[in-house]
N, C-alpha and C positions, 0 to 999 in steps of 0.2 A: 735565271733558273739554275744554270750550271753553277753559279756562285753559291746559291743556297745548298745545292747538293754537296758541294765541296766542303762547306761548313759543317754539314751534317756528318759527312765521312770523318772529318777531323775531330768533331765532337765525340763520335763513336770510338775513334781510336784513343782519345783521352780517357774516356770512361773505362775502356778496356785496360789501359795502362794502370789506371787507379785501382781497378779491381784486382789486377795482378799483384800490385804492391800490397794491398790488404791481405790477399791470400798468402803472400810471402811472409808477411809479418805474423799471420796466424800460424803458419807452419813453423816459423822460428820459435814462437811461444810454445808450441807443442813439442818441439825437439829439444827438450831440456830435462835435466835431472835435478830435482830439488832435495836437499838433505840437511839435516841438523848434525852438528858435531859438538861434543862435550870434552872439555879439557880440565883436568884437575891436578893440582900440585899440593902436596902435603908440606907443611912448614911448621917449625916450632915458633910460637909467639915470642916476641922480644919486648913487649910492653904490657904492663898491667895497669888497669885503670880502676880506681876504687872511689866510691862516694862515702865520705865520712864526715862526722861533725858532732855537735853537741846539742842536746835539748835540755832546757831548764824551765822550771815552773816556779812562780812566785805570786804573791797576792796582788802586786801592782805591775804595770807595764815596765816602769823604771827598774824595779828590782829584778824582774825576769831578764830584761835586756842586759843589765849590769852583770848579773851572774853568768849570762851566756857569753858576754864579751870576755870575761876573765877566763872562763873555761876554754873558749875558742883560741885565745892567745896562748894558753898552755899547750893545746894540741898542736898549733902551728909551730911553736918553739920545739916541741918534741920531734916533729917531722923534720925541721931544720937540723936538729941534733942527729937525726938518723941519716942525714946526708941527702935529703931531697932538695933539689934546686928550687928556689922560690918561683921560678918561671914555670915549673911543672905543677904548681898548685893554683887552682882557680876557683873562685866562689861560684857555686852552682845555684844556691838558693839561700835566702834569709827570710824567715817568716815569724810574725808575732800574731798569735790568735787568742781570742777569748776562750775560756774554759767554763762550761756550765755543768752543774750537777743535775742531771736529768732524773735522778732518783728522788729528788725533793718535790714537794708540792708546787713550789714556784720554780718551774723548769727554766725560766728566763733569768734566774739569779746567776750572776757572774761570780764564780768562786776563785778565779785567778787568771793568770795569763801564762801561755807557753811560748817560749822563744826557741827558734831553731836556726842554726847556722851550719850549712853544708858546703863542703868543698870537694872538688874532684882532684884526685892526686894521681899523677902519672909516675909509675915506678919502672925504671929500666933494668934494675938488678933483680931479676925474678927469683933468685935464690934467697933474697932477703924480704920478700913480700910479707911472709908471715911475721917476721921479726918487726918490720916497720909498722904493720897494723897493730901488733901487740903493744908497741911503744906508744902509739896513738891512744889505745885503750887505757893504758896505764896513766896517761896524761889527762884523761877525762873524756875521751870520745865515747859516747854512749849510743851512737847511731851510725852503724856501718852497714852499707848495702851495695848491691850492684857491682860486685867485684867481677871484672871480666878481663880476658886476655886477648890481645890482638897484635897486629903488625904495625910498627911505627911508619914504615914505608912499604906498602904492599905492591908498589909499582913493578919491581923485578919479578915477583912471584906471579902477578897477574899477566905480565908479558909472556912468561913461559906457559901459563895456562892457556893463553890465546893461541900460542903456537901448537900446543897439544890439541886444542879444539879444531884448528884448521886441518891438522894431520888426520884426526879422527873423521872429519867430514869428507875429506878427499878419499880416504879408504872406503868409506861407506858408498860414496858415489861410484868409485871404481868397481866395487863388488856388484852394484846394480847394473852398471854398464856391461860388465862381463857376463852376467846372468842373462841380460837382454841381447847379447851378441851385437853390441854397438860400440863405437869408439867414443871415449870420453874426450870432450873438447876443452876449450878455454873456460875460465870462470866468467860468468855473466854478472852475478850479484854475490856480494858477501857482506853480511852485517852481523854485528854482535847483538844478540837478543837478550842476554842476561849475563850478569857477572857481579860478584860481591865478595868482600872480605869478611869472613865469618868472625864472630866474637864469641869466644868460649866463656861461659859463665860458670864459676865454681859455686855450686849450691851447698857445698859442705862447710863453708866458712861459718864459724860461730864465734860469739864473744866468749873469751876465756877469762878466768879469774886473773887478778893482778899478779898472782904468783906464777902464772904460766910463762914459759920462756917465749913462746911464739904461737900465733894462730896457725893451725895445721892447714897447709895449702898444697894442692896437687895440680900440676899444669899438664894439660894434654896437647897433642898436636892439632893444628888447624888445617883445614882443607879448603883452598881457594879454588872455586869452580867458575868456569866461563862457558857459555853456550853460544854458538854462532849458527847462522843459516847461510848456506852456500847454494848457488844455482850454477850448474855447468851446462854448456852447450853440448849437444850430441853431434859428432862429426858425420 
């Protein structure tokens, strides 16, 4: 009987200890300050990306593709003449599609074929973006779109944005702690919730006549932004 009472007492002590641990954990969870921090860094882009190519139309597939190949080779040659490294030119799409004249009674009648060859060009000399695009146009490029500016290596700028985000979060947490008349403790949790390298798109680009010297281009600054979440203990 005494043995059973002893076990009961020990079991009760164990339950009491477990309850205390749970209470301590809950108290620790409550004694925290959770904040978000945002860090931004403005930077000038150092890389321009443009999609350009040629579209051709002919009565037969063979004629459309042959004309397209000739025009595409001329554009690539012009890009090389403009100083673009071949490694910075990559094919993004090649399409051949049937063309139908829907205005006729027989709407299924195929009237020809359209071939399209598009490449993505990376330009590092931003002062010559307009000149290079114009040379491509003069060589036969008749489909230019999606001109955008970005950073070739966003790593250093992102790192500084993260530092700024942590500083911002800590300042916010300290402001809350001071207002609540408590001491800010160590960091419990820190995680990056968002972060991206923006791409600025120039919507004012337009195809100029062959007599133009260059396509007018204006480059704006980029702003790299990172957001983090931080949780601090309250002392």
